[in-house]
PADO-556470 format. One record per residue: residue number from 1; residue in three letters; x, z, y of N, C-alpha, C in turn. Coordinates in steps of 0.001 Angstrom, whole numbers, plus 500000, padded with zeros to 6 digits. Layout:
BEGIN
     n   res      n.x      n.z      n.y     ca.x     ca.z     ca.y      c.x      c.z      c.y
   NUM   ALA        X        Z        Y        X        Z        Y        X        Z        Y
...
This chain:
BEGIN
     n   res      n.x      n.z      n.y     ca.x     ca.z     ca.y      c.x      c.z      c.y
     1   MET   429034   776665   865342   428458   775465   866115   428314   774469   865078
     2   ALA   427023   773760   865409   426564   772632   864880   427251   771385   865048
     3   ARG   427677   771178   866429   427903   769791   867100   429418   770614   867469
     4   VAL   430419   769759   867303   431958   769882   867727   432319   768461   868502
     5   TRP   432780   768888   869584   433593   767901   870269   434978   768104   870644
     6   LYS   435554   767118   870700   437339   767112   871083   437538   766308   872002
     7   CYS   437816   767156   873132   438397   766351   874917   439484   765975   874893
     8   SER   439432   764623   875318   440765   763932   875571   441155   764166   876856
     9   GLY   440359   764771   877962   440771   764813   879341   440096   764562   880276
    10   LEU   440540   764844   881608   439632   764401   882896   440028   763126   883257
    11   ARG   439196   762158   883579   439564   760954   884110   438826   760617   885537
    12   TRP   439654   759850   886319   438791   759773   887660   438469   758230   887752
    13   SER   437083   758011   888177   436367   756811   887917   435912   756664   889455
    14   ALA   435614   755377   889424   435101   754921   890800   433690   756133   891397
    15   GLY   433071   756680   890645   432048   757434   890629   432666   758965   890816
    16   GLY   433781   759482   890402   434400   760541   890385   434766   761102   889222
    17   PRO   434970   762440   889154   435650   763056   887967   434616   762606   886418
    18   VAL   435409   762493   885601   434818   762477   884233   435508   762827   882973
    19   LEU   434775   763775   882019   435438   764339   881003   435296   763227   879852
    20   VAL   436591   762922   879083   436352   761858   878110   436738   762781   876799
    21   TRP   435842   762185   875949   435976   762912   874523   436404   762032   873406
    22   GLN   436893   762555   872307   437414   761667   871443   436097   760973   870407
    23   GLY   436502   759580   870398   435343   758800   869990   434505   757789   871215
    24   GLY   435406   758097   872301   434668   757442   873617   433476   757737   874364
    25   ARG   433149   758682   874308   432237   759629   874745   432751   759924   875822
    26   SER   432076   760243   877168   432342   760496   878087   431104   761235   879046
    27   SER   431401   762174   879826   430607   763136   880628   430742   763041   882292
    28   ALA   430203   762359   882981   430407   762233   884529   430093   763676   884781
    29   LEU   430677   763951   886368   430707   765656   886582   430459   765627   888258
    30   PRO   429158   765328   888277   428566   765527   889687   428781   766705   890121
    31   TRP   428779   767095   891458   428567   768266   892334   427661   769030   891676
    32   GLY   427663   770339   891388   426505   771329   891004   426327   771002   889624
    33   LYS   426821   770235   888798   426581   770320   887301   427261   771387   886888
    34   ARG   426436   771815   885833   426781   773332   884848   427803   772563   883946
    35   VAL   428841   773256   883897   429962   772838   883162   430026   774100   881866
    36   ALA   429415   773862   880479   429650   775075   879620   429864   774648   878287
    37   PHE   430630   775442   877902   431122   775070   876358   431856   776531   875654
    38   GLN   431708   776337   874234   432110   777449   873726   433498   776902   872430
    39   VAL   434236   777674   872632   435584   777473   871662   435218   777492   869872
    40   ALA   435368   776856   869168   434645   777138   867823   435258   778233   867236
    41   GLU   434647   779099   866756   434786   780439   866266   436075   780517   865147
    42   GLY   437190   781173   865535   438038   780985   864123   438498   779732   864186
    43   GLY   438702   778965   865276   439499   777894   865359   441006   777989   866026
    44   VAL   441689   777041   865609   443111   776934   866500   443164   775746   867118
    45   ARG   444275   775683   868112   444286   774518   868801   445403   773601   868101
    46   ARG   445078   772289   867949   446108   771454   867146   446700   770509   868222
    47   CYS   447926   770098   867748   448719   769021   868463   447576   767680   868727
    48   VAL   447793   767184   869850   447041   765847   870021   447666   764602   869726
    49   GLY   448697   764745   869122   449714   763456   869088   449979   762865   870219
    50   ALA   451027   761575   870170   451628   761093   870952   451045   759540   870928
    51   ARG   451259   758672   872019   450999   757361   872271   450002   756789   871446
    52   GLY   448685   757790   871145   447843   757138   870408   447733   757334   869066
    53   HIS   448915   758423   868538   448826   758340   866917   448660   759586   867063
    54   PRO   447776   760231   865784   447511   761565   865614   448851   762371   865149
    55   CYS   449104   763692   865558   450162   764437   864967   450098   764179   863542
    56   PRO   451441   763969   862934   451294   763642   861170   451237   765444   860195
    57   VAL   451488   766387   861024   451566   767665   860595   450448   768552   861121
    58   ARG   449466   768001   862118   448222   768803   862658   448892   770021   863214
    59   ALA   450285   770151   863881   450812   771603   864290   449811   772172   865004
    60   VAL   449740   773452   864803   448893   774346   865878   449993   774377   867190
    61   VAL   449353   774497   868382   450069   774603   869644   449496   775874   870373
    62   PRO   450309   776330   871283   450333   777445   872064   448815   777117   873000
    63   GLY   447884   778195   873401   446987   777846   874278   447189   777762   875837
    64   ARG   448314   778159   875942   448653   777967   877557   448919   776575   877748
    65   SER   449902   775941   876594   450210   774571   877122   449537   773511   877726
    66   THR   449642   772920   878845   448793   772106   879313   449082   770616   878296
    67   GLY   450144   770392   877826   450528   769154   877150   449676   769134   875778
    68   ALA   449440   770362   874999   448755   770155   873568   449464   769440   872771
    69   ARG   451127   769468   872903   451753   768923   872011   452760   769600   871311
    70   CYS   453189   769245   869881   453970   770172   869419   455643   769421   869677
    71   GLU   456470   770048   869520   457865   769694   869974   458422   768031   869371
    72   GLU   457666   767507   868395   458236   766344   867966   457216   765239   868789
    73   CYS   456117   765423   868826   455077   764694   869268   455449   764563   871038
    74   ALA   455656   765723   871507   456070   765817   872910   457310   764875   873152
    75   ARG   458240   765067   872231   459332   764223   872532   459366   762669   872295
    76   LEU   458484   762375   871095   457938   761161   871307   457235   760474   872726
    77   ASP   456191   761140   872935   455453   760811   874301   456662   760722   875439
    78   ARG   457631   761638   875470   458089   761707   876645   459326   760247   876643
    79   ALA   459717   759721   875426   460383   758838   875148   460015   757256   875647
    80   HIS   458749   757500   875996   457975   756308   876341   457427   756345   877858
    81   SER   457911   757322   878602   457278   757841   879803   458194   757408   881253
    82   VAL   457598   756643   882039   458149   756170   883183   458379   757392   883931
    83   ALA   457345   758423   883833   457795   759497   884722   459181   760379   884400
    84   ALA   459533   760080   882890   460566   760825   882508   461739   759946   882628
    85   ASP   461734   758594   883359   462868   757859   883422   463516   757204   882211
    86   THR   462697   757355   881046   463288   756699   879987   463195   755269   879589
    87   ILE   462452   754596   880570   461952   753157   880376   462530   752331   881779
    88   ALA   463419   751334   881455   464051   750566   882343   463750   749302   882304
    89   ASP   463085   748417   881630   462603   747409   881396   461294   747228   881649
    90   ASP   460697   747623   882307   459028   747575   882518   459058   746185   883748
    91   PRO   458239   745232   883400   458440   744155   884380   457327   744441   885448
    92   ARG   456578   745408   885255   455534   745456   886479   455969   745851   887434
    93   PRO   455443   745469   888470   455852   745964   890034   455201   747515   890235
    94   TYR   455937   748160   891111   455678   749821   890998   455369   749854   892672
    95   HIS   454617   750832   893031   454616   751531   894101   455282   752558   894444
    96   VAL   455914   752753   895744   456404   754153   895964   455708   754553   897225
    97   TYR   455540   756193   896680   454482   756722   897801   454867   758093   898388
    98   LEU   454021   758409   899474   454334   760086   899651   452708   760599   899553
    99   ALA   453013   761766   898911   451737   762421   898539   451794   763827   899365
   100   TRP   450461   764162   899759   450271   765362   900711   449434   766348   899785
   101   PHE   449747   767455   899340   448647   768459   898892   448550   769744   899805
   102   GLY   449284   770057   900680   448912   771069   901564   450127   771200   902615
   103   PRO   449901   771810   903384   450864   772411   904431   451956   772621   903795
   104   GLY   453169   771800   904153   454603   771763   903483   454761   771421   902270
   105   MET   453604   770820   901672   453955   770221   900082   453684   768719   900272
   106   VAL   454758   768111   899996   454758   766844   900145   455697   766230   899224
   107   LYS   455303   765335   898133   456106   764704   897353   456227   763241   897405
   108   VAL   457592   762758   896747   457673   761284   896743   457408   760767   895161
   109   GLY   457099   759829   894865   456685   759338   893594   456380   757878   893554
   110   ILE   456483   757389   892361   455990   755895   892132   454867   755710   891219
   111   THR   454249   754840   891043   452925   754557   890133   453018   752960   889911
   112   ALA   452675   752324   888930   452569   751095   888537   451482   750572   889766
   113   VAL   451658   749265   890430   450738   748732   891458   449580   748553   891000
   114   GLU   449536   748219   889570   448067   747989   888907   446975   749009   888860
   115   ARG   447720   750263   888715   447240   751525   888604   446135   751913   890005
   116   GLY   446628   750991   891071   445740   751710   892211   446445   752991   892684
   117   SER   445278   753664   892981   445310   755043   893663   445163   756363   892213
   118   ALA   445033   755555   891074   444335   756663   890127   445411   757748   889615
   119   ARG   446620   757244   890034   447871   758436   889613   447632   759439   890765
   120   LEU   447470   758983   891907   447210   760319   892838   446095   761019   893030
   121   LEU   444993   760337   892405   443896   761472   892187   444129   762035   890924
   122   GLU   444751   761734   890049   445303   762535   888732   445985   763823   889294
   123   GLN   446666   763603   890204   447793   764462   890724   446962   765273   891740
   124   GLY   445837   765142   892201   445193   766155   892838   445919   765928   894409
   125   ALA   446424   764598   894572   446754   764675   896310   445825   764231   897091
   126   VAL   445830   765184   898014   444323   765307   898846   445076   764105   900286
   127   CYS   446191   763591   900315   446325   762535   901099   447589   761912   900808
   128   PHE   447688   760550   901184   448774   759943   900713   449089   758453   901392
   129   SER   449984   757691   900962   450330   756378   901919   451407   755894   900850
   130   TRP   451464   754304   900765   452226   753803   900238   453571   753781   901070
   131   LEU   454545   753505   900502   455981   753313   901539   456356   751813   901093
   132   GLY   456204   751311   899894   456557   750082   899615   456304   749751   898086
   133   ALA   456408   748396   897388   456631   747894   896056   457496   747139   895934
   134   GLY   457901   747002   894569   458592   746298   894094   459231   746470   892603
   135   PRO   460213   746174   891901   460321   746333   890693   460871   747719   890414
   136   LEU   460354   748139   889139   460699   749302   888374   461965   749907   889199
   137   MET   463193   749507   888855   464246   750076   889245   464396   750110   890782
   138   ALA   464209   749303   891563   464022   749379   892697   463376   750586   893467
   139   ALA   462010   750826   892678   461519   751615   893122   461975   752946   892698
   140   ARG   462584   753250   891532   463435   754382   891292   464223   754596   892115
   141   ARG   465222   753739   892646   466155   753838   893657   465659   754241   894980
   142   SER   464601   754009   895442   464104   754312   896404   463517   755938   896383
   143   GLU   463019   755957   895306   462612   757549   894951   463515   758135   895248
   144   GLU   464815   758148   894467   466072   759132   894731   466405   759179   896087
   145   LEU   466468   758097   896838   466809   758114   898131   466124   758637   899010
   146   LEU   464574   758643   898977   463968   759574   899931   464047   761009   899141
   147   ARG   463942   761263   898243   464403   762806   897849   465596   763481   898436
   148   ALA   466341   762810   898484   467850   763072   899018   467766   763122   900304
   149   ALA   467310   762309   901163   467120   761970   902671   466181   762962   903321
   150   LEU   464947   762923   902655   464043   763657   903582   463628   765197   902860
   151   GLY   464525   765277   901790   464270   766779   901339   462959   766862   900847
   152   VAL   462548   766013   899729   461161   766211   899495   461571   765927   897932
   153   PRO   460582   766947   897033   460682   766883   895692   459744   765671   895083
   154   ASP   460116   765309   893618   459091   764556   893172   458198   765207   892100
   155   ARG   458266   766671   892137   456866   767331   891868   456666   768594   892228
   156   ILE   455310   768997   892375   454795   769859   893064   454053   770982   891914
   157   PRO   454142   772079   891607   453521   772953   890672   452289   772745   890952
   158   TYR   451166   772834   889742   449764   772990   889985   449150   774216   890861
   159   ALA   449835   775158   890283   449614   776405   890815   449839   776672   892309
   160   GLU   450657   775730   892651   450881   775877   894357   449947   774911   895051
   161   LYS   449452   774162   894369   448238   773179   894718   447078   773974   895066
   162   ARG   446599   774809   893836   445164   775394   893747   445502   776353   894860
   163   ALA   446222   777050   895076   446268   778032   896025   445870   777820   897755
   164   VAL   446344   776593   897613   445842   776237   898888   444915   774970   899518
   165   ARG   443952   774919   898374   443030   773864   898512   441901   774339   899267
   166   SER   441514   775735   899623   440576   775828   900329   440771   776485   901843
   167   ALA   442096   776388   902070   442166   776612   903465   443438   775369   904069
   168   LEU   442986   774130   903698   443330   772880   904119   442894   772447   905510
   169   PRO   443534   771952   906549   443167   771677   907851   442144   770983   907782
   170   GLY   440883   770660   908618   439807   770376   908603   439547   769111   908767
   171   SER   440551   768215   909579   440646   766763   909925   441345   766089   908969
   172   ALA   441121   764620   908608   441840   763849   908015   443164   763325   908847
   173   VAL   443190   763327   909942   444280   763426   910820   445143   764471   910805
   174   GLU   444790   765785   910847   445572   766872   910600   446432   766912   909219
   175   ARG   445699   766195   908183   445780   766254   906852   447250   765231   906771
   176   ALA   446786   764113   907648   448042   763096   907400   449143   763371   907985
   177   ALA   449251   764074   908878   450209   764315   910076   451672   764688   909425
   178   GLU   451815   765271   908519   453204   765373   907964   453441   763905   907089
   179   VAL   452549   763482   906299   452907   762001   905612   453442   761360   906856
   180   ALA   452608   761242   908065   452928   760332   908903   454411   760389   909208
   181   GLU   454818   761563   909597   456186   761951   910166   457429   761649   908996
   182   LEU   457018   762037   907850   457814   761520   906913   458232   760007   906601
   183   HIS   456938   759463   906584   456877   757932   906488   457557   757263   907698
   184   ALA   457587   757732   908906   458317   757436   909895   459622   757457   909741
   185   ARG   460203   758701   909240   461544   758975   908716   462120   758126   907942
   186   ALA   461535   757758   906779   461907   757012   905780   462004   755619   906251
   187   GLY   461150   755041   907091   461296   753710   907709   462774   753364   908359
   188   ALA   463285   754544   909111   464327   754487   909897   465571   754692   908898
   189   LEU   465487   754961   907559   466594   754891   906738   466976   753618   906489
   190   GLY   468472   753452   905984   468962   752302   905557   469133   752582   904273
   191   ASP   469771   751648   903231   469939   751647   902193   468775   751283   901129
   192   TRP   467676   751040   901921   466762   750510   900999   466992   749436   900185
   193   PRO   466610   749244   898680   466727   748172   898022   466027   746893   898470
   194   GLU   466619   745826   898405   466259   744431   899101   464930   744043   898495
   195   SER   464778   744273   896966   463670   743886   896594   462442   744743   896449
   196   LEU   462379   745763   897304   461170   746477   897638   460944   746322   898873
   197   GLU   459533   745603   898693   458724   745270   899926   457929   746542   900748
   198   ARG   458408   746771   902026   458170   747781   902530   456537   747951   903207
   199   GLU   455931   748798   903136   454322   748788   903505   454404   749698   904775
   200   PRO   453463   749422   905469   453145   750284   906876   452580   751571   906334
   201   PHE   452370   752550   907511   451744   753519   907198   450050   753326   907147
   202   ARG   449324   753729   906040   448002   753667   905878   447523   754734   905282
   203   PRO   447362   755932   905779   446887   757142   904821   445413   756856   904278
   204   VAL   445489   757343   903291   444251   757375   902256   443909   758862   901939
   205   ASP   442673   759406   902354   442304   761001   902242   441298   760955   901100
   206   HIS   441377   762030   900500   440714   762280   898934   439751   763703   899078
   207   ALA   440313   764231   900483   439381   765439   900738   437838   765376   900167
   208   GLY   437263   764155   900391   435986   763905   900473   435552   763756   899062
   209   VAL   436573   763091   898355   436243   762596   896913   436553   763875   895786
   210   PHE   437441   764621   896383   437332   766180   895497   436386   766993   895773
   211   GLY   436018   766867   897239   434614   767931   897261   435124   769214   898107
   212   LEU   436504   768980   898605   437052   769984   899519   436288   770651   900648
   213   ASP   435600   770242   901277   434819   770386   902479   434228   771794   902295
   214   GLY   434681   772732   902959   433907   773922   902647   434140   774816   901405
   215   LEU   435192   774274   900598   435444   774652   899194   435752   776384   899120
   216   PRO   435149   777373   898428   435256   778530   898600   436808   779017   897994
   217   ALA   437441   779899   898426   438666   780644   897553   438124   780705   896290
   218   ALA   439471   780357   895506   439150   780649   894258   439774   782189   894072
   219   VAL   439008   782760   893170   439255   784165   892874   440501   784277   891429
   220   GLY   440405   783272   890666   441025   783284   889440   441111   781698   888861
   221   ALA   441990   781649   887932   442180   780174   887168   442121   780687   885642
   222   VAL   441668   779747   885089   441568   779857   883141   442962   780053   882653
   223   GLY   443506   781091   882205   444799   780835   881587   445087   780286   880509
   224   GLU   444065   780282   879634   443965   779695   878302   442762   779713   877713
   225   LEU   442084   778757   876820   441289   779127   876053   441454   780033   874594
   226   VAL   440424   780511   874094   440778   781261   872770   439748   780849   871931
   227   ALA   439892   781353   870655   438543   780949   869548   437520   781422   870023
   228   GLY   436314   781098   869892   435326   782081   870153   434836   782192   871921
   229   GLY   435621   781555   872564   435732   781730   873989   434670   781242   874566
   230   VAL   433945   781451   875800   432868   780369   876453   433577   780625   877858
   231   VAL   433245   779307   878475   433381   778898   879628   431946   778336   880370
   232   SER   431652   778959   881671   430601   778327   882066   430548   778512   883421
   233   GLY   429742   777415   884313   430245   777721   885737   429601   776480   886368
   234   GLN   429076   776417   887554   428882   775114   888483   429683   774772   888866
   235   LEU   429900   773039   888807   431001   772475   889506   430845   772483   891001
   236   VAL   431937   772682   891865   431764   772865   893325   432690   771812   893932
   237   ALA   434075   771492   892924   435328   770623   893450   435746   770341   892377
   238   ALA   436948   769032   892520   437504   768808   891649   438466   768351   891978
   239   ALA   439947   768415   891630   441273   767849   892150   442179   767600   890859
   240   GLY   442501   766435   890832   443703   766225   889482   442811   766780   888394
   241   PRO   443490   767655   887692   443011   767678   886286   442016   768937   886534
   242   ASP   442134   769670   887593   441326   771061   887566   440135   770935   888148
   243   LEU   439056   771733   887457   437620   771775   888075   437422   773251   888520
   244   HIS   437044   773051   889828   436605   774415   890426   434930   774791   889957
   245   LEU   434923   775988   889233   433563   776530   888865   432761   777810   889592
   246   ARG   431907   777306   889967   431415   778811   890639   430537   779531   889605
   247   THR   431042   780665   889591   430697   781937   888275   430333   782579   889290
   248   ASP   429645   783786   888397   428757   785040   888964   429902   786266   889880
   249   GLY   431222   785710   889117   432272   786607   889803   433056   785919   890970
   250   GLY   432862   784581   891476   433567   783959   892113   433786   782563   891760
   251   VAL   434736   781620   892496   435012   780588   892200   436311   780678   891174
   252   VAL   436190   779895   889938   437292   780029   888996   437835   778550   888648
   253   VAL   439075   778356   888799   439685   777008   888166   440051   777044   886694
   254   LEU   439368   775748   886302   439436   775450   884912   440241   774047   884803
   255   ASP   441546   774254   884274   442896   773030   884334   441983   772447   883118
   256   THR   441349   771216   883147   440924   770603   881877   442034   770188   880658
   257   ARG   443324   770371   881333   444327   770007   880113   444455   771021   879364
   258   LEU   443936   772436   879353   443647   773327   878425   442834   773491   877546
   259   MET   442087   772364   877665   440745   771802   876710   441125   770972   875590
   260   THR   442047   770384   875618   442454   769429   874625   443230   770239   873304
   261   GLY   442816   769194   872299   443485   770126   870987   442571   771303   870540
   262   TRP   441491   771497   871406   440500   772571   870487   439064   772018   870090
   263   GLU   438184   772505   869345   437000   772215   868853   436230   772812   869939
   264   LEU   435407   771889   870536   434488   772521   871400   433014   772271   871128
   265   GLY   432072   773298   871556   430611   773072   871347   429815   773593   872329
   266   PRO   428349   773293   872309   427499   773631   873527   427349   775041   873474
   267   THR   426791   775994   874593   426684   777350   874434   425577   777249   875629
   268   GLY   424793   778450   875462   423674   778844   876283   423958   780100   876981
   269   ASP   425285   780518   876859   425817   781891   877112   426289   781540   878786
   270   ARG   426304   782441   879799   427002   782116   881247   427951   783127   881532
   271   GLY   429026   782651   882115   430113   783509   882245   431630   782991   881817
   272   LEU   432473   783835   881663   433423   783645   880878   434130   784623   880138
   273   THR   434395   784249   878943   434931   785239   878069   436257   784767   877673
   274   VAL   437187   783904   878483   438351   783564   878093   439584   784395   879331
   275   PRO   440683   784317   878876   441727   784963   879829   441456   784371   880971
   276   VAL   441381   784877   881898   441784   784557   883715   442754   785027   884314
   277   ARG   443579   784461   884883   444667   785021   885757   444580   784821   887250
   278   GLU   445124   785771   888090   444824   785649   889469   445647   784536   890244
   279   VAL   444613   783705   891179   445144   782783   891894   446219   783371   892929
   280   ARG   447398   783244   893074   448383   784128   894225   448578   783031   895190
   281   GLY   448539   783464   896441   448830   782678   897558   447696   782899   898557
   282   PRO   447289   781469   899304   446557   781564   900678   445083   781889   899827
   283   ALA   444819   781228   898751   443707   780877   898101   442688   781831   897783
   284   GLY   442843   782976   897695   441727   783890   897189   442258   785348   897341
   285   PRO   441232   786570   897062   441395   787550   896867   441808   788287   895321
   286   ARG   442102   789140   895238   442169   789508   894197   441329   789151   893169
   287   LEU   441491   788932   891852   440509   788867   890678   439686   789761   890430
   288   GLN   438624   789812   890090   437607   790622   889974   437406   790978   888493
   289   ASP   437489   792266   888306   437731   792573   886693   436685   792298   886251
   290   GLY   435172   791974   886561   434306   791430   885946   434744   789944   885311
   291   LEU   435442   789101   885384   435992   787777   884950   437048   788330   883514
   292   PHE   437319   789360   883233   437873   789232   882093   437272   789416   880952
């Protein structure tokens, strides 16, 4: 391939999802856009480094890894991660939130107030509401309190999120119902940190932002990219890092985190020549043989 690009991941802007490339270039992803690329022939996937620094050994990483980092770079990246609870002195205020991904799938989490709803878009939260805001450690204590008292996790696997996206309730009120109930239960709890300012229930719905209305059930999800492999399809929806692509065999989900670390180029081919696995759960039928 004459022209090679390296993907830095999917970002959410005011106008919708955007693929970001090394060097600063970006590609907007409006609904209906054809997403098509080929992995470099004979190429290998290399570690993307940590905290803006390249991997010193340019280590080869597995195709199925969504982090695209070697063990050492992953350790360094996690050592500076709020999500990993390794930072205690961040002076920024943090939001505590409840996020809904589908029936029975609600999680509690925190995000820096300055980031607004970006973290919720990145996670693919279909509906969410803030619970409160305050210093990092107060937000952390509130998160732990709610996990224990409400019985909700702080993580939900992406495979479970994908499996229900095409079968969600049709109205925003229905989608917000579980969050509303849990928000009310949270408000009745004692032991909230005094430095956390509580916030009323104000649901935010992302179904329209993600393009989920009328979304066809996914028949499969890309398991990994491989050297020389082709991905091609029409974008019908996007949520979190996932692109839902219409192909000749049905809608297939591409987790854009699998694109990082590879050298990619344009292709005129259509279809998929990368491994595709079945989406299990309510989202769709068995994978069609033609996609393998």
